[in-house]
NUGUVO-772867 format. One record per atom (N, C-alpha, C): y, z, x; residue in one letter. Coordinates in pm, whole numbers, padded with zeros to 5 digits, always signed. Atoms other than C-alpha are relative to their C-alpha. Example, Ala and Ser with C-alpha at 12.3 -4.5 7.8 and 13.67 -1.06 7.14 Angstrom:
REM NUGUVO-772867
-00119+00000+00089a-00450+00780+01230a+00120+00000+00090a-00119-00006-00082s-00106+00714+01367s+00109+00073-00077s
***
This chain:
REM NUGUVO-772867
-00026-00101-00101m+02549-05073+02520m+00084-00060+00112m-00083+00044-00112k+02811-05099+02792k-00086-00017+00124k+00078+00025-00120q+02658-05256+03101q+00068+00055+00125q-00073-00047-00118n+02929-05160+03348n+00044+00143-00021n-00031-00143+00013r+02929-04784+03370r+00052+00051+00134r-00056-00060-00121e+03110-04566+03618e-00109+00050+00095e+00108-00055-00080f+02785-04405+03735f-00134-00062-00037f+00137+00041+00025d+02424-04513+03770d-00081+00119-00050d+00076-00121+00031l+02302-04152+03738l+00092+00120-00003l-00068-00129+00006v+02442-03817+03629v-00108+00108-00010v+00092-00115+00003v+02251-03495+03703v+00072+00111-00077v-00061-00103+00085y+02340-03259+03416y-00080+00129+00015y+00067-00126-00029g+02262-02894+03488g-00010+00019+00149g+00006+00006-00146a+02341-02937+03854a+00017+00135+00068a-00018-00130-00065s+02426-02571+03918s-00128+00084-00003s+00128-00071+00003g+02069-02462+03843g-00087-00034+00120g+00089+00017-00114f+01782-02442+04091f-00051-00144+00011f+00057+00135-00003t+01619-02773+03996t+00109-00106+00017t-00112+00093-00016g+01953-02952+03963g+00047-00009+00143g-00040-00001-00142r+02043-02845+04315r-00101-00075+00085r+00103+00073-00075l+01709-02973+04448l+00015-00151-00019l-00018+00143+00029i+01769-03308+04278i+00122-00053+00076i-00122+00042-00071a+02122-03327+04423a-00026-00012+00150a+00032+00006-00142e+01991-03250+04773e-00085-00123+00031e+00085+00117-00020y+01722-03517+04738y+00082-00129-00006y-00081+00121+00015l+01970-03778+04616l+00092-00019+00120l-00087+00009-00118t+02203-03696+04906t-00077-00052+00120t+00082+00045-00113q+01922-03743+05158q-00048-00143-00019q+00059+00131+00028r+01773-04050+04991r+00105-00111-00006r-00106+00099+00019y+02098-04229+04910y+00123+00044+00078y-00108-00042-00090a+02322-04159+05208a+00127-00079-00028a-00129+00068+00014a+02683-04264+05232a-00018-00149+00023a+00011+00144-00012g+02720-04636+05186g-00104-00058-00094g+00099+00046+00095s+02439-04655+04931s+00069-00060-00122s-00057+00061+00120e+02496-04864+04622e-00014+00089-00123e+00017-00090+00113l+02383-04578+04393l+00126+00082-00021l-00118-00079+00036k+02681-04423+04215k-00049+00113-00089k+00050-00112+00078w+02599-04074+04095w+00097+00116+00001w-00089-00116+00015a+02764-03750+03986a-00081+00121-00042a+00058-00124+00046l+02684-03388+03917l+00077+00047-00123l-00066-00045+00122a+02756-03236+03578a-00058+00132-00047a+00043-00126+00058g+02735-02906+03394g+00114+00066-00073g-00100-00073+00076r+02925-02644+03200r+00118+00046+00083r-00105-00058-00084s+03124-02511+03495s+00021-00084+00126s-00033+00078-00119a+03295-02734+03748a+00002+00089+00124a-00005-00092-00114d+03347-02429+03971d-00140+00028+00055d+00137-00025-00045k+02973-02353+03982k-00058-00122+00070k+00052+00122-00062i+02893-02714+04062i+00062-00018+00138i-00064+00010-00131r+03148-02714+04344r-00059+00101+00098r+00066-00099-00086q+02984-02396+04479q-00134-00055+00051q+00127+00062-00040v+02650-02582+04483v+00025-00106+00106v-00034+00105-00096i+02812-02874+04666i+00024+00060+00138i-00031-00064-00128v+02945-02642+04937v-00124+00066+00059v+00116-00074-00050a+02633-02423+04966a-00112-00091+00048a+00108+00092-00036a+02396-02720+04983a+00043-00102+00104a-00049+00095-00099g+02615-02915+05224g+00005-00142-00053g-00010+00133+00062l+02655-03204+04980l+00139-00057+00027l-00133+00060-00022p+02941-03451+05018p+00104+00057-00098p-00104-00057+00086e+03259-03291+04887e+00066-00104-00089e-00055+00108+00081s+03359-03630+04749s-00085-00030-00123s+00091+00023+00111l+03069-03615+04502l+00072+00032-00132l-00069-00025+00127p+03212-03653+04149p-00065+00113-00079p+00045-00111+00083v+03186-03350+03919v+00051-00023-00142v-00035+00016+00141i+03179-03378+03541i-00026+00133-00070i+00014-00125+00073c+03238-03072+03324c-00025-00034-00147c+00034+00025+00140a+03063-03086+02985a-00090+00113-00050a+00078-00110+00057d+02943-02791+02778d-00098-00056-00103d+00104+00050+00091s+02619-02845+02585s+00033+00025-00146s-00039-00026+00139s+02785-02706+02271s+00114-00091-00046s-00112+00090+00030d+03059-02973+02284d-00050-00144-00007d+00054+00134+00020g+02924-03296+02137g+00090-00110+00054g-00093+00103-00049n+03238-03492+02225n-00004-00010+00152n+00007+00001-00147a+03219-03388+02592a-00130-00063+00047a+00130+00060-00037l+02849-03480+02607l+00001-00150-00022l-00008+00144+00030r+02915-03817+02445r+00084-00071+00105r-00088+00061-00102a+03200-03890+02686a-00072-00010+00134a+00075+00003-00125m+02976-03799+02980m-00106-00110-00005m+00107+00100+00014a+02690-04016+02853a+00055-00142+00005a-00060+00134-00001e+02923-04312+02808e+00041-00045+00139e-00041+00033-00136r+03011-04296+03178r-00116-00038+00091r+00114+00020-00088t+02655-04338+03309t-00108-00086-00064t+00113+00079+00047r+02353-04563+03284r-00120+00090-00029r+00113-00091+00015v+02099-04279+03325v+00052+00143+00017v-00037-00140-00014m+02137-03905+03272m-00126+00084+00009m+00107-00098-00013n+01896-03642+03398n+00054+00123-00072n-00056-00101+00088d+01959-03396+03117d-00063+00137+00021d+00039-00140-00019r+01940-03026+03200r-00129+00016+00077r+00121-00010-00080p+01689-03038+03483p-00037+00146+00023p+00041-00139-00011a+01515-02706+03443a-00152+00010-00005a+00143-00021+00010t+01171-02570+03489t-00032+00059-00136t+00039-00058+00129t+00983-02479+03176t-00092+00118+00024t+00080-00120-00012r+00817-02148+03123r-00112-00006-00102r+00115-00001+00091q+00469-02128+02975q-00033+00142-00036q+00036-00134+00047s+00364-01832+02764s-00146+00027+00027s
***
C-alpha cells in the first residue's frame, strides 16, 4: 500500500446530513494549520460545494467527485487517501 497519500481522510457522502456534521466537526477540531489533510467527496461536486458554503466550511477544502456506480472513480479516490469514511449515513431500522 502507498504510504504517502494526498489525504489522511476523505468523507464520502459529504452532501448528506451526517456527512455535513462530520465535515463541521473536522473543521472545528482540525482548524487551519492542522497537519490533518482531508477532503469531502460524493457524487455531485456542486452539492458538496453548497454544503461548504452553507456550513461555513473553508472554501479551500478539496472536493472529490466520485459516483458509487463508477468503480474506477471510487478506486482513484481510495488511492488518494489513507482513510475513507464511506457514505456516512444513518441507518433505518424496521
